[in-house]
Structures are given as C-alpha cells and as structure tokens.
C-alpha positions, -999 to 999 in steps of 0.1 A, spaced: -619 19 -106 -608 6 -140 -594 -28 -153 -570 -34 -181 -575 -68 -195 -542 -78 -213 -538 -87 -249 -510 -108 -262 -479 -91 -277 -446 -104 -291 -411 -90 -287 -402 -73 -320 -368 -59 -311 -347 -48 -282 -314 -29 -278 -298 -56 -257 -284 -90 -267 -299 -122 -255 -266 -136 -242 -275 -149 -207 -260 -184 -215 -251 -206 -244 -280 -219 -265 -288 -255 -256 -273 -280 -280 -285 -316 -283 -250 -328 -290 -232 -311 -261 -227 -328 -227 -234 -305 -197 -222 -309 -162 -237 -298 -129 -242 -262 -127 -239 -254 -165 -265 -229 -178 -282 -229 -212 -309 -209 -230 -339 -223 -249 -369 -204 -262 -362 -173 -241 -357 -193 -208 -326 -201 -189 -321 -236 -173 -293 -249 -150 -282 -286 -151 -286 -304 -119 -266 -334 -129 -233 -343 -145 -231 -358 -180 -264 -342 -191 -266 -352 -228 -296 -351 -251 -321 -340 -225 -344 -313 -238 -348 -287 -210 -383 -276 -222 -395 -313 -217 -385 -314 -181 -414 -314 -156 -403 -287 -131 -426 -298 -104 -410 -333 -101 -381 -342 -77 -348 -349 -95 -355 -327 -125 -324 -327 -147 -328 -291 -159 -339 -266 -133 -358 -235 -147 -341 -203 -136 -365 -179 -153 -367 -157 -184 -336 -143 -202 -328 -106 -194 -344 -92 -225 -377 -111 -218 -381 -105 -181 -404 -75 -187 -430 -99 -202 -426 -128 -177 -457 -118 -155 -435 -109 -125 -429 -72 -120 -400 -79 -95 -378 -94 -122 -365 -66 -145 -351 -63 -180 -320 -41 -176 -297 -25 -201 -276 5 -210 -288 39 -218 -311 41 -238 -329 8 -234 -352 6 -264 -380 -21 -265 -404 -27 -293 -433 -51 -291 -461 -59 -315 -498 -63 -303 -519 -91 -314 -553 -73 -309 -566 -38 -306 -556 -20 -274 -565 12 -255 -539 13 -226 -506 1 -214 -492 -2 -179 -455 -3 -168 -442 -17 -135 -407 -15 -121 -398 13 -143 -363 27 -136 -356 58 -157 -350 96 -157 -371 98 -190 -392 74 -208 -409 79 -242 -438 58 -255 -447 56 -292 -472 37 -312 -463 27 -348 -492 17 -370 -481 12 -407 -462 44 -417 -475 65 -388 -456 70 -356 -475 87 -327 -458 98 -296 -481 89 -267 -462 103 -238 -428 114 -224 -425 105 -187 -400 123 -164 -390 108 -130 -365 119 -105 -351 154 -110 -339 175 -138 -303 171 -146 -281 201 -132 -246 213 -136 -241 234 -104 -254 240 -70 -275 270 -80 -293 250 -106 -299 222 -81 -313 246 -56 -340 256 -82 -344 224 -99 -377 207 -106 -383 173 -90 -407 151 -110 -430 125 -95 -411 93 -88 -430 62 -94 -424 26 -105 -460 20 -117 -476 39 -146 -508 36 -166 -514 53 -200 -550 53 -212 -569 67 -242 -545 50 -267 -555 38 -301 -537 7 -312 -546 -22 -334 -535 -57 -342 -500 -54 -357 -493 -20 -341 -458 -17 -327 -452 -1 -292 -418 14 -289 -406 23 -253 -374 43 -250 -360 43 -214 -332 67 -205 -313 68 -174 -280 56 -157 -294 21 -153 -326 18 -173 -349 -11 -164 -385 -23 -169 -401 -49 -146 -434 -56 -165 -453 -43 -195 -489 -48 -198 -509 -40 -231 -547 -42 -231 -582 -27 -232 -597 -7 -204 -631 -13 -188 -644 12 -163 -662 -6 -133 -672 26 -113 -659 56 -95 -632 49 -69 -639 64 -35 -606 81 -24 -616 94 10 -597 66 28 -621 38 17 -597 25 -10 -567 9 7 -534 -6 0 -521 -37 19 -484 -48 18 -478 -85 19 -444 -100 24 -432 -135 17 -400 -130 38 -396 -159 62 -385 -151 98 -377 -180 121 -366 -181 157 -349 -211 172 -350 -224 209 -321 -201 218 -337 -169 204 -315 -167 174 -333 -152 145 -329 -163 108 -343 -140 81 -348 -152 46 -357 -123 24 -383 -130 -3 -407 -110 -26 -431 -84 -15 -467 -81 -31 -494 -55 -27 -531 -61 -23 -554 -32 -31 -591 -29 -21 -610 -5 -41 -642 11 -28 -664 17 -58 -695 37 -64 -714 22 -93 -747 23 -112 -771 -5 -118 -777 5 -154 -752 -14 -176 -737 -31 -146 -747 -66 -159 -721 -63 -187 -695 -52 -163 -702 -81 -140 -698 -104 -170 -664 -87 -177 -653 -93 -142 -662 -131 -146 -642 -131 -178 -610 -121 -161 -613 -146 -133 -578 -163 -129 -562 -138 -153 -535 -113 -143 -549 -78 -149 -540 -43 -141 -564 -23 -118 -562 14 -110 -583 39 -91 -579 75 -104 -554 99 -120 -529 110 -94 -532 79 -73 -503 58 -87 -500 39 -54 -533 22 -62 -522 8 -95 -519 -29 -91 -511 -60 -111 -526 -93 -101 -558 -112 -97 -593 -99 -89 -607 -119 -59 -641 -123 -46 -665 -94 -46 -701 -90 -35 -732 -68 -43 -760 -55 -21 -793 -73 -23 -820 -58 -45 -794 -38 -64 -804 -1 -62 -799 24 -90 -768 36 -72 -747 14 -49 -713 9 -34 -691 -22 -32 -655 -34 -30 -631 -52 -53 -598 -65 -41 -568 -71 -65 -544 -97 -50 -510 -85 -63 -483 -106 -77 -446 -100 -69 
C-alpha cells in the first residue's frame, strides 16, 4: 500500500474559457437568482437589490446568506477536492498546472477520454510521462470492429516514478468526444507496506442517496453522491516503520491518494486515512489494516 501526499499547484493555462457567469462588480445591483464569478468560484444571489456585498465575505454556514456558493468554475473543478465535479471541454482538453514543490507521482480521478497524454515541462525540457488509452481503438468498418483492441476502462489512474520539481509544469492533454477530468492530485509517494490482494484488501461503496417512505408506502428517492472506502490489508516490516508511522500522523486530516498495487485500479482511492492499529510488541514482520474514507 502506498500513499501520495499532495503538494500545491496552480492553474497555469487551460484550453477552455472561464465564462460560467459575469465577474462580480461592486457597482452592479443583482437580483434573486443572478450568478457571478469571483476568484474562480460561482455565487448566486439569494436576495433582490444585492448591491456592494462582496460574495467572498459571506459566511456560508449562516442562515440568510446573501450570496450562496455554488462551487468552482468549470475550469477549476478538477482542483476543487471533489472528484464527482468535473472540468469538461471540447476535444482536446489541455490543462497545464505548475507544481509548488518536488513531486514523484500524479493521480487522476473522473477521467473521461479515449486518449490522455501526460507531460512534465522543466525549463526547456519536455518529458512525455505516459499516453493512456481507454475504451476501444477507433474503427471504420465492422471487420475492424470485430478485431479491435479494447483498452482497460478506468476513471482512476496513478502515475509514479516521476521526477518533477518546484516550478515544473504538468501538461495533460485529454482527447475524446466529451473530455473531462474530475480531480488531479500531484504529490510525493510513500510506501507503507505490501498490499495483500488475496481478498483481504476490500472496497466498500457508500451512498448518500436519501430514501424515504411515508405512512402510505410511497417512496421518495433523492439521489446524492457516492463515496468509496477502501481497507488495505498490509504486510510490513518493523525496520523503518517508525518513520512511516510519523508520515501517517502527518497526513491526518488531509486528503490523500492511496493505492494497492499495479493492475488493481479499483483500489485507488482519494480521501482521508482513518484510525489504524498495530499488534503489541511489534514483531519483525507483521500485518495490519488501514482504511481510507473516500470523498465524493
């Protein structure tokens, strides 16, 4: 099992416009339902005659808030810490971000593409890290379709073994009919131990959909987000584990990426590491479990 601890990055460029709503203007009067943009976020007015009220200063947790936060603009949804909200665009969707620190891995969630290319640009040097194919090879006739190659289809990917530095640019080119990216994570990898893939590592689906039944048996369903929790069964060694335990403490309360092994994409998760425990009188070789509580 390995953990990617994220590093900060900034949006350098993107092939889509940021035109979700007009930019908020202090001198404009807004009415109920009017939308504005400010600092990459979209707000909706909850009152009429809304004049001079800065949306960013509204406390969203209070009743009667005058500007209601709707979320990130389209071009920034891939960096809003929520894989279920996606940045969408036309083919190709090209995203460039600049890392603030050294990094060794990236993870992508909610990727919708037929082909995705990842490059790292450091100074004058551009290195192609990977080209990822999903779905099937394009074909022109039924015979080609009969003999076509179907690639693995996944919406969660991890690329490791990278060499990026503070100031390096990551360019992601997403091709497809309706290219999209739900979340991008850039960070450094720490290996905790060997994942046991004989049925001990498990995935649990968690839904927030609300199902209510009234006194007459009528059912009302309110569809909501779905999250995934993954419990990793890990074989580890006592030697050097103290530093790994300190690392696990350092990511407490942080969104991280966790993954098991190559070829087990279903166990790539994005969320929070919860409680874990070790055996008493730690032996030289031991087993324990870590659960990542996924976010939607």
